[in-house]
Every structure is written in structure tokens, then in C-alpha cells.
C-alpha positions as CSV (number, residue, x, y, z in Angstrom):
1,X,0.0,0.0,0.0
2,X,1.1,3.5,-0.7
3,X,0.1,6.8,0.8
4,X,-3.4,7.8,-0.3
5,X,-4.1,4.5,-2.1
6,X,-4.0,0.7,-2.0
7,X,-3.2,-2.1,-4.4
8,X,-5.8,-4.8,-5.1
9,X,-5.7,-7.2,-8.1
10,X,-2.5,-5.6,-9.4
11,X,-4.0,-2.2,-10.0
12,X,-3.5,0.9,-7.9
13,X,-6.8,2.1,-6.6
14,X,-7.5,5.2,-4.4
15,X,-8.8,4.5,-0.9
16,X,-12.4,5.0,-0.3
17,X,-13.4,7.3,2.6
18,X,-12.2,5.5,5.8
19,X,-14.9,4.8,8.4
20,X,-15.1,7.6,11.0
21,X,-14.4,6.8,14.6
22,X,-18.0,7.4,15.6
23,X,-19.0,4.6,13.3
24,X,-16.8,2.1,15.0
25,X,-17.0,3.2,18.6
26,X,-20.1,4.3,20.5
27,X,-19.0,6.9,23.1
28,X,-21.3,5.7,25.8
29,X,-20.8,1.9,25.3
30,X,-17.8,-0.3,25.7
31,X,-16.9,-2.3,22.6
32,X,-17.6,-6.0,22.4
33,X,-14.7,-8.5,22.4
34,X,-14.9,-11.4,19.9
35,X,-12.9,-14.6,20.6
36,X,-13.5,-16.8,17.5
37,X,-10.8,-19.3,18.5
38,X,-11.3,-19.1,22.3
39,X,-9.7,-22.3,23.4
40,X,-9.5,-22.2,27.2
41,X,-11.1,-18.8,27.3
42,X,-8.4,-16.7,28.9
43,X,-8.8,-13.7,26.6
44,X,-12.7,-13.5,26.6
45,X,-12.6,-13.9,30.4
46,X,-10.1,-11.1,30.9
47,X,-12.1,-8.9,28.5
48,X,-15.2,-9.6,30.6
49,X,-13.3,-8.7,33.7
50,X,-12.6,-5.3,32.1
51,X,-16.4,-4.8,31.6
52,X,-16.4,-5.6,27.9
53,X,-19.2,-7.8,26.4
54,X,-17.4,-11.0,25.4
55,X,-18.2,-13.4,22.6
56,X,-16.4,-16.7,22.4
57,X,-16.5,-19.7,20.0
58,X,-14.5,-22.8,19.2
59,X,-14.8,-26.0,17.2
60,X,-13.7,-28.1,20.2
61,X,-16.8,-29.0,22.3
62,X,-14.6,-29.2,25.4
63,X,-13.4,-25.6,24.9
64,X,-17.0,-24.5,24.4
65,X,-18.0,-26.2,27.7
66,X,-15.1,-24.5,29.6
67,X,-16.0,-21.1,28.1
68,X,-19.7,-21.5,29.1
69,X,-18.6,-22.4,32.6
70,X,-16.4,-19.3,32.9
71,X,-18.0,-16.6,30.8
72,X,-21.7,-17.4,30.0
73,X,-23.1,-19.0,33.2
74,X,-21.5,-17.0,36.1
75,X,-23.1,-13.7,35.2
76,X,-26.6,-15.3,35.4
77,X,-26.0,-15.9,39.1
78,X,-24.2,-12.6,39.8
79,X,-24.9,-11.3,43.3
80,X,-26.7,-14.4,44.5
81,X,-26.0,-16.1,47.8
82,X,-25.0,-19.8,47.8
83,X,-27.8,-22.3,48.0
84,X,-25.8,-25.4,49.2
85,X,-25.8,-26.4,52.8
86,X,-22.9,-25.2,54.9
87,X,-22.6,-28.7,56.2
88,X,-21.2,-29.6,52.8
89,X,-18.0,-27.7,53.4
90,X,-15.3,-27.9,56.1
91,X,-13.8,-24.9,57.9
92,X,-17.0,-22.8,57.9
93,X,-15.3,-20.2,60.1
94,X,-13.4,-18.9,57.1
95,X,-16.4,-18.3,54.9
96,X,-17.0,-14.8,53.4
97,X,-20.4,-13.3,53.7
98,X,-19.8,-11.1,50.6
99,X,-21.8,-12.6,47.8
100,X,-21.2,-9.9,45.3
101,X,-20.2,-10.9,41.7
102,X,-19.6,-14.6,41.4
103,X,-18.7,-15.2,45.1
104,X,-21.9,-17.0,45.9
105,X,-21.6,-19.3,42.9
106,X,-17.9,-20.0,43.7
107,X,-18.9,-20.8,47.3
108,X,-21.5,-23.3,46.0
109,X,-18.8,-25.0,43.8
110,X,-16.7,-25.4,47.0
111,X,-19.7,-26.8,49.0
112,X,-20.8,-29.3,46.4
113,X,-17.2,-30.3,45.8
114,X,-16.8,-30.9,49.5
115,X,-19.9,-33.0,49.5
116,X,-18.7,-35.1,46.6
117,X,-15.4,-35.6,48.3
118,X,-17.0,-36.8,51.5
119,X,-19.4,-39.1,49.6
120,X,-16.5,-40.6,47.5
121,X,-14.6,-41.2,50.7
122,X,-17.5,-43.2,52.1
123,X,-17.9,-45.3,48.9
124,X,-14.3,-46.0,47.9
125,X,-12.1,-44.6,50.7
126,X,-11.2,-48.2,51.6
127,X,-9.4,-48.5,48.3
128,X,-7.1,-45.7,49.2
129,X,-5.7,-46.5,52.6
130,X,-3.0,-44.4,54.3
131,X,0.5,-45.7,54.7
132,X,1.8,-46.6,58.2
133,X,5.5,-46.1,58.7
134,X,6.7,-49.3,60.4
135,X,9.9,-50.0,62.3
136,X,11.2,-52.1,59.4
137,X,10.7,-49.2,57.1
138,X,12.4,-46.8,59.4
139,X,15.3,-49.2,59.9
140,X,15.7,-49.4,56.1
141,X,15.3,-45.6,55.6
142,X,16.7,-43.4,58.4
143,X,14.9,-40.4,56.8
144,X,11.6,-42.1,57.8
145,X,12.4,-42.4,61.6
146,X,10.6,-39.1,62.5
147,X,7.4,-40.6,61.0
148,X,7.6,-43.9,62.8
149,X,4.1,-45.1,63.8
150,X,2.4,-42.4,61.8
151,X,-0.2,-42.9,59.1
152,X,0.5,-40.7,56.1
153,X,-1.7,-40.0,53.1
154,X,-0.9,-41.7,49.9
155,X,-1.2,-39.4,46.8
156,X,0.1,-41.6,44.0
157,X,1.0,-45.2,43.1
158,X,3.7,-45.6,40.4
159,X,3.2,-48.7,38.3
160,X,5.2,-50.3,35.5
161,X,4.0,-52.5,32.7
162,X,5.3,-56.1,32.6
163,X,5.6,-58.9,30.1
164,X,6.7,-62.5,30.4
165,X,10.5,-62.9,30.0
166,X,11.6,-64.0,26.5
167,X,14.2,-66.3,28.0
168,X,12.8,-69.8,28.3
169,X,14.5,-70.3,31.7
170,X,12.5,-67.3,33.0
171,X,9.4,-67.5,30.9
172,X,7.2,-67.8,34.0
173,X,8.4,-64.4,35.3
174,X,6.7,-61.0,34.6
175,X,9.6,-58.6,34.0
176,X,9.2,-54.8,34.1
177,X,9.3,-52.4,31.1
178,X,10.5,-49.4,33.0
179,X,11.9,-46.3,31.2
180,X,13.6,-45.1,34.4
181,X,14.0,-46.0,38.0
182,X,14.7,-42.4,39.1
183,X,11.9,-40.9,41.1
184,X,13.4,-37.6,42.1
185,X,16.4,-35.7,40.8
186,X,16.2,-32.7,43.1
187,X,19.5,-31.9,44.6
188,X,19.7,-33.2,48.2
189,X,16.4,-35.1,47.7
190,X,17.4,-37.8,45.2
191,X,15.3,-40.9,45.3
192,X,15.3,-44.0,43.1
193,X,14.0,-47.5,42.8
194,X,16.5,-50.4,43.3
195,X,15.2,-53.6,41.8
196,X,16.6,-56.4,44.0
197,X,16.9,-59.7,42.0
198,X,16.8,-63.0,43.9
199,X,17.1,-65.9,41.5
200,X,14.0,-65.9,39.3
201,X,12.2,-63.2,41.2
202,X,12.7,-59.6,42.2
203,X,11.3,-56.8,44.4
204,X,11.3,-53.0,44.2
205,X,13.0,-51.1,47.0
206,X,12.9,-47.3,47.2
207,X,16.3,-45.8,48.2
208,X,17.5,-42.2,48.8
209,X,20.8,-40.8,47.6
210,X,22.5,-40.3,44.3
211,X,21.0,-42.8,41.8
212,X,23.4,-45.1,40.0
213,X,23.8,-44.6,36.3
214,X,21.9,-47.8,35.6
215,X,18.8,-46.4,37.3
216,X,18.4,-43.6,34.8
217,X,17.6,-45.9,31.9
218,X,15.4,-48.3,33.9
219,X,15.3,-51.5,31.8
220,X,15.5,-49.8,28.4
221,X,18.1,-51.1,25.9
222,X,17.9,-48.8,22.9
223,X,15.6,-48.6,19.9
224,X,16.2,-52.1,18.5
225,X,16.1,-54.2,21.6
226,X,13.6,-51.9,23.4
227,X,14.1,-53.4,26.8
228,X,16.3,-55.9,28.7
229,X,15.0,-58.7,30.9
230,X,15.7,-57.8,34.5
231,X,16.4,-61.4,35.4
232,X,18.2,-62.9,32.5
233,X,19.6,-59.8,30.7
234,X,18.0,-61.1,27.5
235,X,16.9,-58.4,25.0
236,X,13.1,-57.8,24.8
237,X,12.2,-56.5,21.3
238,X,9.0,-54.7,20.4
239,X,7.6,-57.8,18.6
240,X,7.7,-59.8,21.8
241,X,6.0,-57.0,23.7
242,X,3.3,-56.6,21.1
243,X,2.7,-60.4,21.0
244,X,2.5,-60.6,24.8
245,X,0.1,-57.7,24.8
246,X,-2.2,-59.2,22.2
247,X,-2.1,-62.5,24.0
248,X,-3.4,-60.8,27.2
249,X,-0.2,-61.4,29.1
250,X,0.8,-57.8,29.6
251,X,0.5,-56.9,33.3
252,X,1.5,-54.2,35.8
253,X,3.5,-54.1,38.9
254,X,3.6,-51.5,41.7
255,X,7.0,-49.9,41.6
256,X,6.8,-47.1,44.3
257,X,4.3,-45.3,46.5
258,X,4.2,-41.5,46.8
259,X,2.9,-40.1,50.1
260,X,2.3,-36.6,51.5
261,X,5.0,-35.4,53.8
262,X,5.3,-32.2,55.9
263,X,8.0,-30.9,53.6
264,X,7.0,-32.4,50.3
265,X,6.6,-35.8,48.8
266,X,7.8,-39.0,50.4
267,X,8.6,-42.0,48.2
268,X,8.1,-45.4,49.7
269,X,8.7,-49.0,48.7
270,X,5.6,-51.1,47.7
271,X,4.0,-53.2,50.5
272,X,1.9,-56.4,50.2
273,X,-1.0,-54.6,51.8
274,X,-1.0,-51.7,49.3
275,X,-0.8,-54.1,46.4
276,X,-3.6,-56.3,47.7
277,X,-5.8,-53.3,48.2
278,X,-5.3,-52.1,44.6
279,X,-6.0,-55.5,43.3
280,X,-9.2,-55.8,45.3
281,X,-10.9,-53.1,43.2
282,X,-13.6,-54.6,41.0
283,X,-15.1,-52.0,38.6
284,X,-18.7,-52.6,37.7
285,X,-18.3,-50.8,34.4
286,X,-15.6,-50.1,31.8
287,X,-15.7,-48.1,28.6
288,X,-15.9,-50.6,25.8
289,X,-15.5,-48.2,22.9
290,X,-12.9,-49.3,20.5
291,X,-9.7,-47.2,20.3
292,X,-8.8,-45.8,16.9
293,X,-7.5,-48.5,14.5
294,X,-4.6,-46.5,13.1
295,X,-1.3,-48.2,14.2
296,X,0.9,-45.5,12.8
297,X,-0.6,-42.7,14.9
298,X,-2.3,-44.5,17.8
299,X,0.0,-47.1,19.2
300,X,-1.9,-48.9,22.0
301,X,-3.8,-51.4,19.7
302,X,-0.4,-52.8,18.7
303,X,0.0,-53.9,22.3
304,X,-3.4,-55.5,22.7
305,X,-4.9,-52.4,24.4
306,X,-7.8,-52.0,21.9
307,X,-10.5,-50.4,24.1
308,X,-10.6,-47.2,26.2
309,X,-11.1,-49.3,29.3
310,X,-7.7,-51.0,28.7
311,X,-5.9,-47.8,29.5
312,X,-6.9,-47.7,33.1
313,X,-6.2,-49.8,36.2
314,X,-9.3,-51.4,37.9
315,X,-9.0,-49.0,40.8
316,X,-8.9,-46.0,38.4
317,X,-12.1,-47.3,36.7
318,X,-13.8,-47.6,40.1
319,X,-12.8,-44.1,41.0
320,X,-13.9,-42.6,37.7
321,X,-17.3,-44.3,37.7
322,X,-17.8,-43.2,41.3
323,X,-17.1,-39.6,40.6
324,X,-19.3,-39.8,37.4
325,X,-22.2,-41.1,39.5
326,X,-21.6,-38.3,42.1
327,X,-21.7,-35.6,39.5
328,X,-25.3,-36.7,38.6
329,X,-26.2,-36.9,42.3
330,X,-24.8,-33.4,42.9
331,X,-26.9,-32.0,40.0
332,X,-30.1,-33.3,41.6
333,X,-29.0,-32.1,45.1
334,X,-28.1,-28.6,43.7
335,X,-31.5,-28.4,41.9
336,X,-33.4,-29.3,45.0
337,X,-31.4,-26.9,47.2
338,X,-31.9,-24.0,44.7
339,X,-35.7,-24.5,44.7
340,X,-35.8,-24.7,48.5
341,X,-33.8,-21.4,48.6
342,X,-36.5,-19.8,46.5
343,X,-34.8,-19.5,43.1
344,X,-37.4,-19.4,40.2
345,X,-37.8,-22.5,38.0
346,X,-39.5,-21.9,34.7
347,X,-38.8,-25.5,33.6
348,X,-36.2,-24.5,31.0
349,X,-32.6,-25.1,31.6
350,X,-29.8,-22.6,31.0
351,X,-29.0,-24.2,27.7
352,X,-32.5,-23.3,26.5
353,X,-32.2,-19.7,27.7
354,X,-34.3,-20.4,30.8
355,X,-33.9,-20.1,34.5
356,X,-34.5,-23.7,35.5
């Protein structure tokens, strides 16, 4: 473009009269903010915080749902007090009584979330037991002595996939496919898993201190061999892993337990009790939908994991279905509480533009 004109279609054309400012901006009204590719909705949300009228759209239905939850729905409940019972939330002494803006709605989210947490604890809490620090554990790990006799909350279980050893002498053994045995690389807080081999069996022991070089690579052996048998040192190629998976012989083994400590995470060796508890989970439902049959881009069917349910442990499936059920229960609870609190119900939901 040159001064006073513009180039379209290879010909120099004079500019038409540019729009006047008054045609673009109304002096007494803030401009709208369009977010045609909104994604997580950060920009439309910030525009709304500034008082602009936000418009957001996206092709991804997940993104649309998030935007509705952040931008479209909260203003409908602006200035309303919460409807959920205060019994559904702990630490009531810290509650704010300022229900301006979205404070009331946010408080309801906390209350119903606390109710769901408590209900989930009743239903499946036995599948997530705390970890008691025993004398044997403290003798093996001096850093655990201050916690002797205490029950600490477990926040994660670290598993590794296993397959039968390709060595005929150890074909009865399930050997780990671990990419690394290092759990923490933080300076002064290094932790790693030491697989102790005893004949044709092994056990995982969590140790502190600088990890040996062998721990960094786990049981990997490079691209061609893929992994190495922990017991026989025989190479395990991808063909063997895939055939084991398709034959239903791919398993899993608990490698380490992560617990909540006063100064951060605590890594612990697996115990028979924790393993038995995890294996006791019996999901009543599993997603049977087939995974994409595109081996080049979606790898799991190559290993016998053909359904969505194959990607989860039994305990994870129990937890997911429990929370899914509780979401539906929370919806009914919230609806009844809102009606009891005197909120109008015209029979039309928010998705239909109503107040139900």
C-alpha cells in the first residue's frame, strides 16, 4: 500500500473514505470483544473482567464447555448467595459473607465439591488406605524415623508395565518395562527404585541418595532391543512386547508409592497390603468403545490395548465411575437446594435460555 491509495488485483486504486471513529466506537458503550478461537477462554474472560461484552466460540466442544462455565453461566448468578448447605463444606469459620459478583456461585462450587469428596470417601475410601511407617521401614530408611508409627496420606501409586520374559528359563516371570528407576532428581532429595533380584524373582525397594547410572535408563536397551529382561539380561524387542500384549499377558506391577509429607513428597517401597488393596478393586463398568485403529498414529492397539477401558487400572475405573455417579447426584442435590432457597424455576434449563 502506498500513501493515499491501496493495491488490489495488481491495480493501484484510491482508498475509499475510511470509516469515521464514531461509526466504530459508540462513546457511551464499551466495545464488544470477539474470541473466535477461544480455546481455554483466557482472553474472553479477561475482556469480561474489564467490563467488555465477550463473545467466544471454538470448534472443540470441550473448549465450548469451559467457556460457558467461565463466561456465560456465572453472570446469570451474579450477586446471588449460595444455596448449598454449609454442612457440605469444612472450615466454615473462614467463609466470606460477601456474595457480590460470582462469590456466591464460587462458594457453591466449593460446598458441592466438599460433599462429593465426602461421599466418595464413604464409597471408595477403603481402596485408598493411608501408609503406616513401620519400624522395618524406618530401619531401612533413616529419613523415615521421625514418622515412625504415623499414618501418612498416599497421593500416588507408580506402576510399571510387565511382560513374560523371552528367556525360556524365566518365561514364567513377569519382568518390568521401566523407562527409568529415578523418582526424584532434586539436589539433596534424590530418590530412586532399586530392583533387587533374587534368582528368578525380584522386588522393588525405594532408596535415597544419588541414583546409580543404571537407574536412569530403567530396563531400556535402545531402539532395536527396546528393553532388557531384568532377570536374564536377554533383549526384549517390540515384537515380543506386542505379541505378549495381544495374547493378554501384559501386566502391571507396583514400583513405588508417593505419600504426602510435611516438607514435600515422600517416596516409599511397595507393600503387600497396598498391592492387595489395589488388586481388590472390581469395577462394575468399563468403557468398551474401540480405540482408533490407526497403528501409525495410535500405538496402543499394537500392544493389545484395543478399548478405552484397557488404558486404566481397575482402581482407576472404580474411582472414575464413582465420581461420574456423584456428578449426577450433585446435580439433583443442587437443583433441590436451589428450589428450596426460593430460586425461580421456569422448567427451561440454562442451555435453552431459561432459569430452570
